[in-house]
MARFIFI-868152 format. One line per field, with one value per residue: residue in one letter; x, y negated, z of N, C-alpha, C in turn. Coordinates in steps of 0.05 Angstrom, whole numbers, plus 5000, padded with zeros to 4 digits. Layout:
! residues N
rest	(A;...)
npx	(X;...)
npy	(Y;...)
npz	(Z;...)
capx	(X;...)
capy	(Y;...)
capz	(Z;...)
cpx	(X;...)
cpy	(Y;...)
cpz	(Z;...)
END
This chain:
! residues 385
rest	(X;X;X;X;X;X;X;X;X;X;X;X;X;X;X;X;X;X;X;X;X;X;X;X;X;X;X;X;X;X;X;X;X;X;X;X;X;X;X;X;X;X;X;X;X;X;X;X;X;X;X;X;X;X;X;X;X;X;X;X;X;X;X;X;X;X;X;X;X;X;X;X;X;X;X;X;X;X;X;X;X;X;X;X;X;X;X;X;X;X;X;X;X;X;X;X;X;X;X;X;X;X;X;X;X;X;X;X;X;X;X;X;X;X;X;X;X;X;X;X;X;X;X;X;X;X;X;X;X;X;X;X;X;X;X;X;X;X;X;X;X;X;X;X;X;X;X;X;X;X;X;X;X;X;X;X;X;X;X;X;X;X;X;X;X;X;X;X;X;X;X;X;X;X;X;X;X;X;X;X;X;X;X;X;X;X;X;X;X;X;X;X;X;X;X;X;X;X;X;X;X;X;X;X;X;X;X;X;X;X;X;X;X;X;X;X;X;X;X;X;X;X;X;X;X;X;X;X;X;X;X;X;X;X;X;X;X;X;X;X;X;X;X;X;X;X;X;X;X;X;X;X;X;X;X;X;X;X;X;X;X;X;X;X;X;X;X;X;X;X;X;X;X;X;X;X;X;X;X;X;X;X;X;X;X;X;X;X;X;X;X;X;X;X;X;X;X;X;X;X;X;X;X;X;X;X;X;X;X;X;X;X;X;X;X;X;X;X;X;X;X;X;X;X;X;X;X;X;X;X;X;X;X;X;X;X;X;X;X;X;X;X;X;X;X;X;X;X;X;X;X;X;X;X;X;X;X;X;X;X;X;X;X;X;X;X;X;X;X;X;X;X;X;X;X;X;X;X;X;X;X;X;X;X;X)
npx	(4715;4666;4669;4625;4601;4636;4635;4589;4598;4626;4598;4560;4589;4603;4559;4538;4580;4566;4518;4529;4575;4539;4493;4536;4550;4502;4482;4531;4538;4555;4601;4646;4704;4735;4734;4691;4705;4749;4723;4691;4732;4751;4774;4761;4775;4818;4853;4842;4872;4927;4929;4915;4893;4828;4824;4872;4884;4866;4851;4832;4859;4841;4891;4906;4867;4847;4812;4833;4838;4850;4813;4856;4885;4922;4935;4932;4947;4929;4960;4968;4996;5039;5037;5051;5053;5029;4988;4978;4923;4896;4838;4769;4753;4719;4690;4637;4643;4695;4702;4674;4709;4752;4739;4720;4768;4803;4830;4845;4851;4890;4934;4939;4958;5004;5042;5038;5061;5120;5133;5157;5211;5233;5254;5262;5251;5197;5136;5118;5082;5037;4978;4932;4864;4812;4746;4708;4654;4630;4677;4718;4778;4825;4886;4934;4991;5056;5069;5099;5115;5145;5201;5208;5204;5166;5145;5122;5091;5108;5148;5226;5267;5342;5396;5425;5390;5348;5388;5383;5335;5329;5364;5333;5295;5315;5329;5284;5255;5294;5281;5243;5242;5225;5230;5201;5125;5076;5110;5118;5103;5089;5064;5025;4961;4944;4908;4842;4800;4746;4760;4809;4775;4736;4777;4795;4744;4736;4783;4773;4729;4751;4795;4784;4769;4796;4784;4796;4824;4873;4881;4899;4953;4979;4996;4964;4988;4995;4946;4922;4951;4947;4911;4921;4905;4868;4848;4884;4890;4883;4931;4974;4983;4989;5046;5073;5073;5099;5147;5212;5179;5163;5158;5115;5109;5075;5058;5092;5092;5129;5102;5081;5126;5184;5228;5281;5332;5380;5352;5319;5236;5175;5106;5039;5005;4972;4956;5006;5034;5041;5090;5133;5191;5218;5175;5165;5211;5206;5160;5172;5215;5210;5152;5174;5225;5251;5239;5291;5337;5329;5338;5395;5397;5384;5397;5441;5411;5383;5416;5449;5405;5415;5457;5455;5422;5450;5491;5462;5461;5428;5418;5413;5393;5419;5407;5368;5326;5338;5302;5253;5251;5237;5192;5161;5148;5105;5063;5061;5041;4990;4968;4964;4942;4886;4878;4879;4835;4797;4776;4782;4775;4801;4857;4894;4895;4937;4982;4967;4980;5032;5043;5028;5057;5108;5099;5084;5135;5165;5145;5148;5206;5228;5197;5157;5100;5095;5137;5113;5073;5098;5132;5078;5066;5112;5106;5054;5074)
npy	(5486;5480;5476;5433;5420;5389;5356;5326;5299;5264;5234;5213;5187;5142;5119;5102;5062;5025;5005;4980;4948;4921;4899;4862;4823;4810;4786;4747;4721;4754;4790;4762;4756;4776;4739;4736;4703;4658;4608;4613;4607;4579;4521;4547;4594;4596;4579;4621;4667;4644;4623;4585;4521;4504;4449;4431;4440;4407;4400;4442;4460;4491;4505;4546;4597;4667;4727;4785;4857;4847;4792;4725;4672;4616;4570;4502;4472;4420;4406;4402;4441;4493;4522;4547;4510;4525;4577;4640;4677;4745;4775;4816;4829;4782;4812;4851;4909;4912;4907;4942;4982;4977;4988;5041;5067;5055;5002;4954;4968;5001;4965;4941;4983;4986;4943;4941;4987;4972;4926;4880;4874;4890;4929;4919;4861;4822;4789;4756;4781;4752;4754;4802;4818;4860;4885;4933;4955;4928;4938;4901;4874;4825;4789;4750;4722;4694;4635;4656;4619;4570;4587;4637;4679;4691;4750;4783;4840;4840;4810;4806;4844;4851;4898;4891;4870;4908;4952;4922;4941;4990;4997;4971;4997;5042;5036;5020;5072;5113;5086;5107;5159;5230;5290;5334;5342;5315;5320;5289;5211;5198;5150;5121;5127;5182;5202;5217;5276;5260;5218;5241;5283;5247;5212;5251;5264;5216;5204;5249;5230;5177;5190;5240;5235;5181;5114;5061;5000;4997;5055;5078;5077;5119;5186;5234;5294;5275;5263;5306;5331;5298;5308;5341;5321;5319;5370;5395;5364;5378;5422;5385;5341;5381;5391;5342;5336;5370;5358;5319;5269;5204;5129;5101;5056;5058;5018;5002;4955;4910;4852;4873;4848;4797;4758;4733;4683;4736;4777;4827;4828;4859;4861;4864;4911;4952;5005;5040;5096;5159;5186;5222;5193;5193;5169;5120;5101;5122;5103;5043;5030;5053;5029;4973;4960;4958;5006;5022;5001;5025;5081;5082;5068;5100;5151;5127;5090;5134;5167;5138;5108;5159;5158;5113;5134;5171;5149;5131;5176;5212;5275;5275;5319;5304;5322;5347;5304;5273;5310;5307;5256;5258;5284;5239;5195;5212;5203;5144;5145;5164;5123;5076;5083;5098;5048;5013;5041;5028;4977;4903;4885;4903;4896;4858;4863;4852;4867;4916;4949;4935;4969;5015;5031;5031;5072;5118;5127;5134;5186;5213;5218;5253;5297;5293;5310;5365;5381;5377;5405;5463;5461;5460;5517;5546;5538;5567;5624)
npz	(5112;5058;4996;4977;5029;5042;5001;5005;5053;5047;4999;5043;5073;5033;5028;5080;5092;5054;5060;5111;5110;5067;5101;5146;5107;5102;5152;5176;5220;5271;5298;5322;5346;5300;5246;5178;5142;5113;5125;5172;5207;5275;5310;5359;5360;5349;5381;5424;5396;5404;5445;5477;5502;5474;5461;5445;5386;5337;5280;5227;5161;5104;5050;5014;4977;4964;4939;4941;4935;4998;5031;5029;5054;5071;5117;5146;5207;5248;5309;5379;5406;5420;5363;5299;5247;5202;5174;5153;5123;5134;5118;5099;5034;4995;4946;4940;4922;4931;4990;5009;5003;5024;5067;5077;5074;5113;5103;5128;5174;5177;5164;5206;5239;5221;5214;5282;5293;5271;5299;5352;5334;5275;5223;5179;5127;5150;5142;5197;5249;5281;5305;5316;5300;5302;5290;5313;5313;5258;5229;5219;5197;5217;5201;5227;5200;5187;5159;5088;5044;5048;5049;5019;4951;4905;4859;4805;4767;4725;4727;4717;4738;4766;4775;4826;4860;4853;4888;4934;4945;4957;4993;5039;5045;5063;5108;5134;5130;5162;5212;5225;5220;5218;5231;5205;5186;5234;5278;5343;5354;5302;5258;5235;5221;5176;5126;5133;5130;5102;5070;5047;5009;4987;4964;4925;4894;4864;4837;4803;4780;4754;4725;4685;4646;4607;4592;4604;4601;4597;4570;4524;4522;4541;4528;4508;4529;4562;4597;4603;4633;4679;4700;4743;4792;4814;4809;4847;4879;4939;4940;4934;4967;5014;4994;4999;5056;5074;5066;5089;5139;5150;5176;5106;5065;5022;4979;4937;4899;4858;4853;4918;4942;4967;4958;4999;4985;4977;5004;5001;5028;5050;5030;5056;5068;5064;5046;5077;5105;5141;5109;5056;5049;4996;4962;4965;4946;4894;4868;4876;4838;4790;4781;4784;4750;4697;4634;4607;4636;4683;4677;4670;4713;4759;4784;4818;4848;4886;4901;4929;4970;4995;5018;5049;5094;5109;5130;5178;5210;5199;5160;5100;5035;4962;4922;4932;4939;4892;4863;4899;4886;4827;4827;4851;4817;4792;4828;4834;4778;4783;4820;4797;4733;4755;4784;4731;4710;4746;4733;4718;4766;4806;4786;4738;4674;4646;4686;4703;4652;4641;4692;4677;4632;4644;4691;4660;4621;4656;4676;4634;4623;4651;4669;4699;4724;4709;4735;4789;4778;4777;4825;4858;4849;4865;4916;4931;4920)
capx	(4696;4662;4672;4606;4592;4658;4627;4570;4604;4649;4578;4557;4603;4606;4524;4547;4601;4557;4511;4540;4584;4516;4486;4554;4553;4476;4483;4551;4552;4564;4634;4665;4732;4745;4713;4685;4718;4769;4712;4697;4756;4748;4792;4753;4776;4843;4854;4839;4891;4946;4933;4923;4871;4818;4823;4897;4876;4843;4838;4855;4856;4846;4906;4888;4856;4829;4816;4827;4836;4835;4823;4879;4878;4938;4912;4949;4932;4947;4950;4988;5001;5067;5037;5059;5027;5012;4995;4969;4915;4885;4811;4759;4754;4700;4678;4625;4658;4727;4698;4668;4724;4769;4717;4720;4796;4809;4852;4860;4858;4914;4950;4946;4975;5035;5047;5041;5087;5137;5136;5175;5239;5223;5285;5267;5240;5171;5121;5110;5056;5024;4968;4909;4834;4789;4722;4699;4628;4630;4696;4728;4804;4840;4913;4948;5016;5075;5067;5125;5123;5171;5222;5199;5200;5140;5145;5095;5101;5121;5182;5244;5289;5362;5414;5434;5360;5336;5396;5379;5303;5328;5373;5316;5268;5325;5332;5252;5246;5311;5274;5219;5245;5208;5245;5173;5100;5059;5125;5105;5119;5066;5073;5009;4940;4946;4884;4819;4784;4723;4784;4808;4750;4730;4796;4796;4724;4752;4802;4759;4707;4770;4816;4768;4769;4807;4765;4799;4843;4910;4884;4918;4983;4968;4990;4953;4996;4995;4929;4924;4968;4945;4881;4926;4917;4837;4850;4906;4889;4903;4957;4989;4982;5005;5069;5091;5074;5120;5172;5213;5167;5167;5132;5121;5102;5057;5044;5126;5112;5142;5082;5090;5159;5186;5261;5288;5360;5380;5344;5271;5221;5155;5080;5006;5012;4955;4954;5018;5020;5067;5095;5157;5202;5219;5155;5164;5223;5205;5149;5188;5231;5186;5138;5187;5241;5246;5253;5309;5359;5317;5351;5419;5415;5365;5411;5455;5399;5375;5448;5453;5389;5421;5485;5444;5404;5472;5498;5436;5458;5403;5427;5393;5420;5418;5392;5337;5326;5339;5267;5239;5247;5230;5160;5146;5142;5079;5049;5056;5019;4963;4948;4966;4919;4864;4876;4867;4810;4773;4779;4793;4767;4822;4883;4892;4900;4963;4998;4964;4987;5050;5052;5026;5071;5130;5099;5088;5157;5183;5136;5161;5231;5225;5172;5149;5078;5114;5155;5093;5060;5122;5139;5067;5064;5131;5090;5040;5091)
capy	(5473;5483;5440;5423;5402;5356;5322;5312;5282;5240;5213;5205;5165;5117;5108;5082;5041;5000;4992;4977;4922;4904;4891;4852;4789;4786;4785;4743;4710;4768;4792;4734;4771;4781;4719;4749;4692;4633;4589;4616;4602;4552;4525;4563;4625;4602;4581;4643;4678;4640;4630;4555;4509;4493;4427;4419;4446;4386;4402;4462;4464;4515;4497;4554;4622;4686;4743;4815;4878;4832;4759;4709;4647;4597;4543;4484;4474;4404;4419;4389;4457;4508;4537;4545;4486;4537;4601;4658;4697;4766;4782;4832;4813;4772;4824;4869;4928;4917;4908;4976;5004;4969;5000;5074;5079;5031;4993;4925;4984;5011;4945;4931;5002;4979;4912;4951;5000;4957;4923;4856;4872;4907;4952;4902;4836;4824;4773;4759;4784;4729;4771;4820;4820;4886;4889;4966;4956;4914;4940;4882;4863;4802;4793;4715;4715;4680;4635;4653;4593;4554;4599;4658;4678;4719;4765;4807;4865;4837;4791;4820;4854;4866;4920;4887;4867;4938;4975;4907;4941;5010;4990;4968;5021;5066;5023;5027;5098;5117;5079;5119;5189;5249;5324;5354;5333;5329;5308;5269;5193;5189;5117;5113;5144;5196;5208;5238;5300;5253;5201;5261;5283;5215;5207;5271;5255;5181;5222;5258;5201;5154;5217;5262;5221;5155;5093;5035;4974;5015;5086;5078;5073;5137;5200;5262;5309;5261;5248;5331;5343;5286;5325;5362;5311;5321;5404;5412;5352;5383;5424;5363;5339;5392;5391;5319;5341;5387;5335;5303;5244;5173;5106;5088;5024;5070;5011;4984;4953;4879;4843;4871;4841;4773;4761;4703;4695;4756;4797;4835;4827;4868;4850;4885;4948;4964;5038;5047;5120;5172;5201;5212;5171;5187;5171;5095;5090;5129;5081;5013;5034;5060;5003;4941;4956;4967;5027;5025;4995;5048;5107;5068;5070;5105;5168;5121;5085;5157;5174;5104;5120;5184;5146;5100;5156;5191;5122;5126;5196;5231;5287;5279;5330;5286;5347;5354;5276;5272;5322;5289;5233;5258;5284;5225;5189;5223;5188;5120;5139;5165;5097;5053;5102;5092;5023;5011;5063;5013;4951;4880;4872;4916;4881;4841;4874;4848;4883;4943;4958;4940;4993;5040;5038;5045;5103;5141;5119;5154;5215;5242;5217;5276;5308;5297;5325;5388;5392;5373;5432;5479;5458;5481;5545;5554;5538;5593;5654)
capz	(5103;5040;4968;4978;5046;5044;4987;5018;5083;5030;4992;5062;5079;5018;5036;5106;5093;5030;5082;5134;5096;5060;5128;5157;5102;5100;5178;5178;5243;5298;5291;5322;5343;5278;5232;5164;5119;5131;5136;5209;5234;5283;5337;5393;5354;5330;5403;5428;5377;5410;5482;5483;5505;5443;5457;5439;5365;5330;5250;5203;5130;5077;5036;4982;4980;4946;4946;4912;4955;5017;5022;5036;5057;5072;5130;5157;5233;5270;5344;5401;5425;5413;5347;5275;5230;5173;5180;5129;5142;5114;5117;5090;5010;4978;4926;4956;4921;4951;5023;5015;4993;5049;5098;5063;5069;5136;5092;5138;5207;5164;5157;5234;5255;5212;5247;5310;5286;5257;5326;5344;5316;5250;5212;5151;5133;5138;5156;5224;5253;5306;5324;5295;5303;5285;5302;5303;5302;5232;5211;5201;5207;5205;5210;5227;5189;5188;5124;5078;5023;5046;5046;5005;4933;4900;4839;4790;4766;4698;4723;4714;4768;4768;4788;4854;4866;4860;4906;4961;4954;4960;5023;5058;5041;5063;5136;5144;5137;5181;5227;5235;5215;5236;5208;5197;5188;5261;5295;5363;5339;5280;5259;5231;5213;5149;5117;5148;5111;5085;5055;5024;4986;4972;4938;4902;4877;4848;4820;4779;4757;4737;4710;4673;4611;4609;4574;4611;4588;4591;4556;4504;4536;4564;4511;4505;4542;4605;4603;4608;4661;4708;4719;4767;4815;4830;4806;4857;4900;4971;4948;4918;5002;5030;4984;5010;5076;5094;5071;5119;5144;5163;5161;5082;5057;5007;4953;4942;4875;4861;4873;4947;4957;4959;4970;5008;4970;4965;5018;4994;5049;5039;5040;5043;5087;5066;5048;5091;5120;5148;5090;5051;5030;4973;4945;4959;4928;4864;4863;4874;4818;4760;4782;4781;4731;4660;4636;4596;4658;4702;4666;4675;4744;4784;4800;4831;4877;4903;4917;4942;4991;5014;5034;5069;5107;5121;5146;5199;5227;5181;5137;5066;5007;4942;4898;4940;4937;4867;4857;4905;4870;4799;4819;4869;4799;4783;4849;4813;4753;4795;4831;4774;4720;4773;4788;4713;4699;4758;4721;4724;4798;4815;4778;4713;4647;4638;4710;4701;4629;4651;4706;4662;4612;4667;4697;4638;4613;4675;4681;4608;4624;4676;4664;4731;4725;4699;4754;4808;4774;4789;4854;4876;4840;4881;4953;4935;4931)
cpx	(4692;4669;4653;4597;4622;4653;4602;4573;4612;4623;4565;4560;4609;4578;4525;4559;4586;4533;4517;4560;4559;4505;4503;4551;4517;4469;4516;4561;4553;4586;4656;4690;4743;4721;4715;4697;4732;4753;4702;4711;4758;4773;4791;4778;4810;4862;4857;4857;4915;4945;4929;4891;4850;4827;4848;4901;4855;4837;4853;4836;4860;4866;4899;4879;4848;4836;4820;4821;4832;4834;4848;4875;4908;4926;4940;4929;4950;4935;4978;5004;5027;5056;5040;5038;5023;5016;4980;4956;4899;4863;4790;4751;4721;4674;4664;4639;4677;4725;4681;4691;4742;4761;4726;4745;4814;4835;4866;4866;4886;4944;4954;4963;4996;5048;5056;5065;5107;5147;5146;5196;5238;5251;5289;5254;5204;5147;5113;5094;5044;5000;4947;4890;4823;4762;4719;4675;4620;4648;4713;4755;4811;4872;4924;4983;5037;5076;5093;5125;5143;5203;5221;5203;5192;5146;5119;5111;5120;5152;5200;5262;5314;5371;5418;5402;5340;5363;5388;5353;5314;5351;5357;5297;5285;5326;5300;5247;5263;5296;5253;5229;5232;5220;5218;5143;5084;5079;5107;5120;5110;5063;5051;4994;4953;4908;4863;4813;4763;4738;4788;4792;4741;4754;4796;4770;4735;4771;4797;4746;4732;4792;4810;4774;4782;4797;4775;4819;4866;4908;4904;4945;4992;4972;4973;4955;4993;4971;4915;4934;4964;4919;4891;4916;4886;4836;4861;4903;4907;4922;4977;4993;4993;5037;5076;5091;5083;5148;5186;5196;5180;5147;5131;5104;5073;5047;5073;5124;5123;5118;5085;5100;5157;5214;5259;5326;5359;5379;5318;5268;5193;5130;5066;5018;4986;4950;4982;5017;5044;5075;5129;5173;5210;5208;5157;5186;5224;5187;5160;5195;5223;5165;5152;5216;5238;5261;5287;5339;5348;5335;5379;5426;5395;5371;5427;5434;5383;5396;5447;5441;5393;5445;5478;5441;5431;5490;5481;5446;5441;5416;5403;5410;5403;5408;5359;5326;5312;5311;5254;5232;5228;5196;5141;5136;5107;5054;5043;5033;5002;4954;4952;4942;4886;4860;4868;4841;4791;4764;4791;4793;4795;4855;4877;4903;4931;4988;4988;4974;5020;5062;5053;5041;5099;5128;5099;5111;5173;5178;5149;5182;5234;5205;5166;5121;5079;5125;5134;5077;5071;5126;5111;5053;5085;5114;5074;5054;5093)
cpy	(5476;5462;5425;5400;5384;5343;5321;5289;5263;5219;5204;5191;5139;5102;5092;5072;5022;4991;4984;4945;4908;4879;4863;4822;4791;4785;4773;4741;4724;4771;4778;4738;4768;4765;4734;4728;4661;4617;4587;4620;4581;4544;4531;4590;4616;4597;4604;4662;4680;4638;4604;4549;4497;4464;4412;4425;4423;4386;4421;4463;4484;4506;4512;4586;4633;4709;4774;4839;4875;4802;4747;4691;4624;4574;4523;4475;4441;4410;4402;4423;4476;4522;4532;4518;4499;4572;4615;4680;4713;4779;4797;4814;4799;4787;4852;4899;4934;4917;4928;4989;4999;4984;5027;5082;5067;5016;4966;4944;4991;4991;4938;4959;4996;4956;4923;4979;4993;4945;4887;4853;4898;4915;4932;4881;4841;4808;4783;4764;4772;4744;4786;4819;4843;4888;4925;4967;4947;4930;4924;4872;4843;4807;4761;4729;4695;4669;4637;4638;4580;4561;4627;4660;4705;4734;4768;4817;4852;4816;4812;4818;4866;4886;4915;4880;4890;4950;4947;4928;4969;5013;4991;4995;5055;5070;5032;5054;5118;5115;5096;5152;5213;5273;5331;5336;5344;5320;5291;5235;5189;5161;5106;5130;5160;5196;5225;5258;5277;5229;5223;5273;5271;5212;5230;5264;5227;5194;5224;5251;5193;5171;5230;5247;5184;5130;5066;5025;4986;5041;5088;5082;5107;5167;5224;5287;5305;5266;5278;5340;5323;5299;5341;5348;5308;5356;5416;5388;5356;5405;5410;5349;5349;5395;5373;5321;5354;5373;5325;5281;5219;5151;5097;5070;5038;5050;4988;4968;4925;4865;4841;4868;4817;4779;4737;4708;4723;4786;4795;4838;4845;4864;4874;4906;4957;4989;5057;5074;5134;5192;5209;5193;5163;5176;5135;5084;5095;5108;5056;5013;5037;5033;4981;4950;4962;4985;5037;5025;5014;5078;5105;5084;5084;5138;5155;5107;5111;5176;5156;5102;5134;5177;5135;5120;5160;5163;5118;5143;5219;5238;5291;5290;5303;5297;5341;5324;5263;5283;5312;5256;5221;5261;5267;5197;5185;5216;5162;5121;5145;5138;5083;5057;5086;5069;5013;5014;5041;4984;4923;4871;4879;4893;4871;4851;4876;4864;4897;4956;4957;4960;5013;5056;5040;5067;5125;5145;5144;5182;5237;5236;5246;5290;5318;5304;5355;5404;5394;5405;5462;5483;5469;5509;5556;5565;5561;5620;5651)
cpz	(5070;5017;4981;4993;5060;5021;4990;5045;5066;5016;5020;5071;5063;5031;5066;5098;5073;5046;5109;5124;5086;5093;5141;5132;5096;5126;5189;5206;5273;5284;5299;5330;5316;5253;5195;5136;5134;5134;5157;5221;5245;5302;5359;5396;5347;5362;5421;5423;5393;5435;5486;5478;5473;5442;5441;5400;5340;5297;5238;5172;5117;5054;5009;4991;4962;4954;4931;4929;4989;5013;5036;5040;5073;5091;5143;5181;5255;5300;5362;5419;5408;5392;5320;5250;5197;5178;5149;5140;5115;5120;5103;5062;5004;4964;4945;4951;4937;4974;5026;5014;5022;5076;5097;5070;5089;5130;5121;5169;5200;5169;5190;5236;5251;5222;5271;5309;5287;5284;5322;5323;5295;5242;5185;5154;5122;5146;5182;5231;5282;5328;5300;5308;5295;5310;5302;5296;5271;5219;5203;5215;5197;5220;5204;5222;5194;5153;5109;5058;5019;5046;5022;4966;4922;4874;4828;4778;4735;4695;4719;4740;4762;4774;4817;4869;4878;4883;4931;4964;4964;4991;5040;5062;5060;5100;5148;5152;5159;5201;5238;5223;5228;5206;5200;5205;5225;5280;5312;5355;5320;5284;5246;5217;5190;5153;5121;5123;5093;5071;5037;5004;4981;4951;4920;4878;4856;4830;4802;4768;4744;4718;4686;4648;4611;4590;4584;4594;4578;4577;4533;4499;4544;4542;4516;4521;4568;4606;4603;4639;4682;4713;4738;4795;4829;4834;4823;4879;4929;4971;4943;4960;5021;5022;5000;5038;5094;5080;5098;5128;5153;5159;5128;5087;5035;4970;4937;4913;4881;4865;4898;4959;4950;4969;4981;5000;4967;4979;5011;5037;5032;5052;5041;5043;5086;5078;5065;5113;5136;5120;5078;5037;5012;4945;4939;4945;4896;4857;4861;4848;4780;4749;4768;4764;4709;4653;4619;4612;4672;4698;4676;4704;4770;4797;4818;4857;4897;4913;4934;4975;5012;5025;5058;5098;5129;5147;5181;5218;5215;5162;5115;5049;4985;4929;4911;4943;4913;4855;4865;4892;4838;4807;4831;4846;4787;4796;4843;4792;4763;4801;4809;4746;4737;4777;4757;4694;4717;4750;4727;4753;4815;4814;4751;4702;4650;4658;4703;4675;4631;4668;4690;4644;4624;4673;4671;4622;4630;4671;4655;4602;4643;4684;4687;4740;4721;4726;4782;4809;4783;4809;4866;4866;4865;4915;4945;4927;4958)
END
């Protein structure tokens, strides 16, 4: 397909979703299957979700609510029925731009797919998903999840993480990836949708816009050499996708920075599966380690983390070459750099400057330590031979 046609389709998709979201927000009373706002969550709707009589639910109180890439709310429920007294809801974001973005890249639908794939007995700790609702006409996605606040400790990217905690997260990632392991892309059993052609082209256009000239609040942290090298993500974006698709595939979280994790005692758990997909497991490991650990500590332990991951896969019956995983780890750091620099360039509506500056600094340290972008270019060149 010619690039001009792909671009036209991508722009058309943006326009269509912008109109769809504008209509949904201006005429919000439709889509009763998936409420637009937490204020629209009624006793009747909650009763339908849990399969109980509406008269058994007496009161719903919003304890707290905020909105980012999705709207999140914790509610308390007074009821005679056997349902949790506290619930956590994920819904369409309040910000118009983020709502359009959610629809364009099917973020809500991806998270629903991830919880369905994980099932009732997931291989790692995740919030229990009581129910999901999706309105295909309006594109709304709603998840009714376990409220973790009584038991979990939450972190931000800037919080310290020690060696034992990092090892526990890598162990959990190995368990997740082993449970969904595929030797090659396209095997039966794919766990979550890959990007569509329109999503791929749109991603390239967004990267070109954000990475062509860095002007965001973390631009000063990106050296000139890295600024030049990072253009590979829109200049050779489809080759990069093909490279990762040629690696063993599994269900990956996609965005496992420390802010998307929680801990119960020493056990880590994983939140926010909006960009989960079928992909290379080492991308999760590299992304987590380089976004969540201070570079000085990480340089000391990262090779051991990769070897630990390989040994955990081996114990699950999956043969993995530690040297090949180490190569994938080094090039996988570039994926973190792409994500965090684009987030910083998109502005504060995506993430706070403190968080993105910390993430950009760590990602730059990683790609410079391992020359990740040059390694990526070399691997792509090898594919052409």
